[in-house]
Structures are given as C-alpha cells and as structure tokens.
C-alpha positions in Angstrom: 3.0 -0.7 3.2 4.4 -1.9 -0.2 4.0 1.3 -2.3 3.1 0.3 -5.5 4.7 2.9 -8.0 2.1 1.3 -11.4 -1.6 2.4 -11.9 -4.1 -0.3 -10.9 -5.0 -1.5 -14.1 -4.1 -5.0 -15.1 -2.0 -7.3 -17.8 -0.7 -4.8 -20.4 0.5 -2.4 -17.9 2.2 -4.8 -15.8 4.0 -6.2 -18.9 4.9 -2.6 -20.0 6.5 -2.2 -16.8 8.5 -5.3 -17.7 9.5 -4.2 -20.6 9.9 -0.6 -20.6 10.0 1.2 -17.1 11.7 -1.4 -15.0 15.0 -1.4 -17.2 15.1 2.5 -17.2 15.2 2.8 -13.5 18.1 0.3 -13.6 19.6 2.1 -16.3 18.8 5.6 -13.8 20.8 3.9 -11.1 23.9 3.0 -12.9 24.2 6.6 -14.0 23.8 7.9 -10.8 26.3 10.9 -10.0 29.1 9.8 -7.7 28.4 11.9 -4.7 25.0 10.7 -4.9 26.1 7.1 -3.8 27.4 7.9 -0.8 26.0 10.6 1.2 23.7 13.4 0.5 24.9 16.3 2.5 26.9 18.1 -0.7 23.8 17.4 -3.3 22.8 20.8 -4.4 19.1 19.8 -4.4 19.4 19.2 -0.6 19.5 22.7 0.2 16.3 23.7 -1.1 14.7 20.9 0.5 16.2 22.1 4.1 15.5 25.7 3.3 12.0 24.6 2.7 12.1 22.5 6.3 13.7 26.0 8.1 10.4 28.3 6.6 7.8 26.3 6.4 8.2 24.3 9.3 10.9 26.2 11.8 13.1 23.0 11.7 16.4 23.4 13.2 18.9 24.0 10.1 22.2 22.6 11.8 20.1 19.5 12.7 19.1 19.0 9.3 22.7 19.6 7.6 23.9 17.0 10.1 21.0 14.5 9.2 21.6 14.5 5.5 25.4 14.2 6.1 24.8 11.0 8.2 22.5 9.8 5.5 23.7 7.2 3.3 22.2 6.5 -0.5 20.3 3.0 -0.7 20.7 1.3 -4.2 18.8 -2.0 -3.1 15.8 0.8 -3.1 16.1 1.8 -6.5 16.6 -1.9 -7.0 13.3 -2.8 -5.3 11.2 0.1 -7.0 12.4 -1.7 -10.2 10.8 -4.6 -9.5 7.5 -4.5 -7.1 6.7 -7.8 -6.3 2.7 -7.1 -6.5 3.3 -6.2 -10.5 3.9 -10.0 -10.5 0.4 -11.8 -13.0 -1.9 -12.3 -10.1 -2.0 -16.2 -9.9 2.2 -15.8 -9.0 1.6 -13.3 -6.3 -1.5 -15.1 -4.5 0.8 -18.5 -4.2 3.7 -16.0 -2.7 1.6 -14.9 -0.3 -2.1 -16.9 0.2 -0.3 -20.4 2.0 -1.2 -22.5 4.0 1.5 -21.1 6.4 0.1 -17.6 6.2 -3.6 -19.5 7.0 -2.5 -20.8 10.0 -0.3 -18.3 11.5 -3.1 -15.9 10.6 -5.4 -17.9 13.0 -3.0 -17.9 15.3 -2.8 -13.9 15.5 -6.5 -13.6 15.6 -6.8 -15.7 18.7 -3.9 -14.2 20.1 -5.5 -10.5 19.6 -9.1 -11.3 19.7 -10.3 -9.0 22.2 -8.4 -6.0 20.7 -9.9 -7.2 16.7 -13.1 -7.3 18.3 -12.6 -3.8 19.8 -11.6 -2.5 16.7 -14.0 -4.2 14.6 -17.1 -2.5 17.1 -15.6 0.6 16.8 -14.4 1.2 13.4 -17.2 -1.1 11.8 -14.0 -3.0 9.8 -14.5 -6.8 10.1 -11.9 -8.3 12.2 -10.4 -11.0 8.8 -9.6 -7.7 6.8 -7.4 -6.1 9.5 -5.5 -9.4 10.3 -5.3 -10.1 6.8 -3.7 -6.6 5.9 -1.5 -7.5 8.7 -0.6 -10.8 7.2 -0.1 -10.1 3.7 2.2 -6.7 4.7 4.2 -7.6 7.6 3.6 -11.3 8.3 1.9 -10.6 11.5 4.6 -8.2 12.4 7.6 -10.6 11.5 8.4 -8.5 8.7 8.3 -4.7 9.5 12.0 -3.9 7.6 15.4 -3.0 8.4 16.5 -0.5 6.5 16.7 3.0 7.7 13.5 5.1 6.5 15.7 8.3 6.4 17.9 7.1 4.4 15.2 5.1 2.0 12.9 8.2 1.7 16.3 10.8 0.9 16.9 8.1 -1.7 13.9 8.3 -3.3 13.6 11.9 -3.0 17.1 12.8 -4.3 17.4 9.7 -6.9 14.6 8.7 -8.2 12.5 11.4 -10.3 9.2 9.7 -11.4 8.0 10.1 -7.8 10.1 12.1 -6.3 7.2 14.6 -5.5 5.4 12.1 -3.3 8.5 10.8 -1.8 9.4 14.9 -0.9 6.0 14.9 1.1 6.8 11.5 3.2 10.7 12.9 4.0 8.7 16.2 5.1 6.0 14.0 7.4 8.8 11.7 8.6 10.7 15.0 10.1 7.6 16.0 11.3 6.6 13.4 13.1 9.8 12.3 14.4 9.6 15.9 16.3 6.1 15.2 17.6 7.4 11.7 19.0 10.8 13.2 20.1 12.6 10.5 18.3 15.9 11.1 16.2 15.0 10.8 12.4 17.5 8.2 12.0 16.2 5.7 14.3 12.9 4.5 12.2 13.5 1.8 10.5 11.2 0.3 8.2 10.5 -0.9 4.2 11.8 0.3 0.9 9.7 2.2 0.3 9.6 4.0 4.0 6.5 2.3 5.6 6.5 1.7 9.5 5.7 -0.4 12.1 3.4 -3.8 11.8 1.3 -2.1 10.0 3.5 -0.6 7.8 2.0 3.2 7.1 3.8 5.6 5.0 5.0 8.9 7.7 1.8 10.8 6.6 -0.3 8.4 7.2 1.0 8.0 10.5 0.6 11.6 11.5 -3.1 11.5 10.1 -4.4 8.1 11.2 -2.3 5.9 13.7 -4.3 6.2 17.3 -3.5 5.1 20.6 -5.5 2.0 20.9 -4.0 0.5 23.9 -4.6 4.3 25.9 -0.9 4.3 27.1 -0.6 7.6 25.7 1.5 7.0 22.3 0.7 5.9 18.5 3.2 3.5 18.4 3.0 1.8 15.4 5.0 -1.0 16.2 3.0 -2.6 19.2 0.0 -4.6 17.9 -3.2 -3.2 19.6 -2.1 0.5 17.9 -1.6 -1.2 15.0 -4.9 -3.2 14.9 -6.8 0.1 15.9 -5.0 2.2 13.6 -5.5 0.2 10.2 -9.4 0.2 11.2 -8.8 3.6 11.5 -7.4 4.3 7.9 -10.0 2.2 6.4 -13.3 4.1 7.5 -11.6 7.2 7.0 -11.2 6.2 3.3 -14.7 4.9 3.2 -15.3 1.6 4.6 -19.0 0.6 4.9 -19.8 -1.9 6.8 -21.7 -4.9 6.0 -21.4 -3.9 2.4 -19.9 -6.1 -0.3 -16.4 -6.5 -1.4 -15.9 -8.5 -4.5 -18.1 -10.1 -6.8 -16.9 -12.9 -10.0 -17.5 -11.4 -12.9 -17.8 -13.3 -16.6 -18.8 -11.7 -19.9 -21.4 -13.9 -21.7 -20.8 -15.2 -25.6 -24.0 -12.6 -26.5 -22.3 -9.8 -24.7 -21.0 -6.3 -27.0 -17.5 -7.0 -26.2 -16.5 -3.3 -26.4 -19.4 -2.1 -24.1 -17.4 -4.6 -21.6 -13.9 -3.4 -22.6 -14.8 -0.2 -22.1 -16.3 -1.1 -18.5 -13.3 -2.6 -17.4 -10.8 0.1 -18.9 -12.5 2.6 -16.8 -10.2 2.4 -13.5 -11.2 0.5 -10.1 -12.7 3.5 -8.6 -16.6 2.5 -8.6 -18.4 4.5 -11.4 -21.3 2.3 -12.9 -24.0 0.9 -11.3 -24.2 -3.3 -11.1 -27.4 -2.8 -13.9 -24.9 -1.5 -16.3 -22.9 -4.3 -16.3 -25.4 -6.6 -16.8 -27.0 -4.5 -19.3 -23.1 -4.8 -20.9 -24.0 -8.4 -21.1 -21.8 -9.3 -17.7 -22.8 -12.4 -15.6 -22.5 -11.5 -11.9 -21.9 -14.9 -9.2 -23.9 -14.0 -5.9 -26.5 -11.5 -5.3 -25.8 -7.5 -6.4 -28.0 -4.9 -5.7 -28.4 -3.2 -9.1 -27.8 0.5 -7.6 -24.7 -0.7 -6.2 -21.6 1.1 -8.0 -18.9 -0.6 -9.1 -15.6 -1.4 -11.1 -14.7 -3.8 -13.2 -11.2 -5.1 -13.2 -9.1 -8.4 -14.6 -5.9 -10.0 -13.2 -4.0 -12.7 -14.3 -4.8 -16.5 -13.8 -3.3 -19.8 -14.4 -6.1 -20.4 -16.7 -6.4 -16.7 -18.5 -7.7 -13.9 -17.7 -10.4 -13.8 -14.9 -12.8 -11.0 -14.2 -14.1 -9.3 -11.4 -16.9 -6.6 -10.1 -15.4 -4.8 -7.5 -17.8 -2.5 -4.5 -16.4 0.7 -2.6 -15.0 -1.7 0.0 -13.1 -3.2 -2.2 -11.4 0.2 -3.8 -11.0 1.0 -0.1 -8.5 -2.0 0.4 -6.4 -0.6 -2.6 -6.1 3.3 -0.9 -3.9 1.0 1.6 -1.5 -0.4 -1.0 -2.6 1.1 -5.3 -2.8 -2.6 -6.5 -5.4 -5.4 -7.2 -2.9 -7.6 -6.5 -2.8 -6.3 -2.9 -6.7 -5.7 -2.3 -7.5 -9.5 -4.0 -4.7 -10.6 -1.9 -6.0 -9.4 1.1 -9.6 -10.2 0.5 -8.7 -13.9 -0.2 -6.7 -14.4 2.8 -9.1 -12.5 4.9 -11.9 -14.9 3.1 -9.2 -17.8 4.3 -8.8 -16.9 7.7 -12.9 -16.6 8.1 -13.4 -19.9 7.0 
C-alpha cells in the first residue's frame, strides 16, 4: 500500500507538495542527527516507545532493545516520502500504471486464479476485476512486493519523520504485535518503504484486522495469492463496499452552471456528501444513469487536455480507504474496467 501523505484533493495540493513540502522533507533528511543515520538503539525517543510496549503489551524489554540496536536508518524511505508516485498529475500516473502489459498480465492473473477470485467475489460482494486491479496496481500481480526490512522502514518513519510519526508509531506497534502472533522475527518482514506487506500490501494494522485465511491452511499469509485475494475483498467490504452499486461517473459543468456553487461542491472532499440531484441543480451534466437520491462527491484530476471532473459514489470512496489518493482510486477503477473488457 503506497501510503500517500497528501490530503486527497487534486491540482492545487499536488502543486503545493512539489513547491513546499517535498523540499522541506529533503532538508529534514539532511539535517538528521548523526546517531539517527545508522541505528536506533541509543536514540532517546526509543526508550519511551520500549516502555510503552512493555507496559501496555507485556513485550520483552531485552528483546526490544536488541531489535532497535539491530535496526538501521533508511535514507531511501524519506526520499520516497518526499516524492510519492501518486502525487504526479493524473495523466502521468495513469500512463505509468495502466499499460498494455499490465492489462495483459492482469487477464492472465485472473485466469490463473479464477476459482479463488470467484469465491471471494461471492463471499464478500466485491467484483473480481476490482480485486485483480488492486493487486495489479499494488504489486504488479505479486512481482513487486518490496525488498526493504519493514521494521527499519517503520522505525525510520517513527523517529525521523515528524509529519506522520504518530501514524507510523501505531504501525510499528502493530508490526511487533503481528510478529508475536505469527511467531515470526520482526526483522524478517520485507515490504514497501511505508511498511506495507505481502501481495495485498497491507500495513501491519490492516494485516491484523482484515487478513483472512482464505485457503484454509490455518495461517493468514498475505504472501500467498489466495489469502491476499480474500483479504482484499474482506478489506473493501469492511469499509462499506456496496455490491452492484456504481463507482464513478464522468462529470461536466454546463456553461450556465453557477461557477461558485460548482466549485464549493468540488472542494468538499471525496467522502460522499450530497445527493446526485444537488450536483444537477448546480449545473452538472452527468454521464450515464445516476439515481438522484444517491450520495456522491465531485473531484477533479489533471488530464493531458486539462482538468477533468468525476462524480464519485460510495464505492469510489471505499477504494480510497485502501490508499488515500484520487489518482490511486482512479487507476484501480480504470484498470478494472480494462480487465473486465
């Protein structure tokens, strides 16, 4: 899960990221204290974390101290945070993710795992193409799982990345609890720069909450395709996927539409907040059939010909719970459509 650290708006925020936030992150990396650039064992902030794990979760103190002395600071993690791929303009991100090769590989993946995908779709109500597209965007169908030590990545983000230290602190706690539950060495987990794991790229907290044993072997193993497929479907259902309901509709503002009313609707965020009838009253022209009483949001993204608008329904919002990026959710939806065709 390529965890985007931007609010999921669109053009202005992405531009601000490039102009102001990314350079600040690079400056932070350069200014890190020397002791943070090798290991974590002697950092003062590590001691309260260890104390919390001992007090709240009865974790072995000596084991934790050994883990942090073995962990290593990862400069590449901060560099990746400074330039997330999903922050690019939509048309650039689309061209790099929805390729002929990825569609071809996705259809073959669907054929290879057809029985499991059908079972997951039936069990959780999530279409097979959405599950396959998610795996395609996340890990290129299991070929790009991440090679870095997840403990190192999360420790770097907790103790050297103040903007989201609280979030990643929780994920480091969850990784330690997960490893204890799985009877695994915390240093053995490999994954993304943001600490995501397996074919499904779940963060440790999502692994513990939403991973399922879909192949019935007694283990929730997200490095196996059956468990990853079932777990992704379970994740989407847990966040409210509505079977048979729409995801997106193209949106245009008619010439006689009040620009201020339309702008206010677009700027209200991507959680569905208004009935479709409200968008029509604001002068929006909606492609295809859409129930006036359905709840939706409006959002924009950069295309090669300018700014385009969409109406996003509940299921689109659910996809953004997997990765809180409009570009990501658009890519999953469009790749799913290509796969279904």
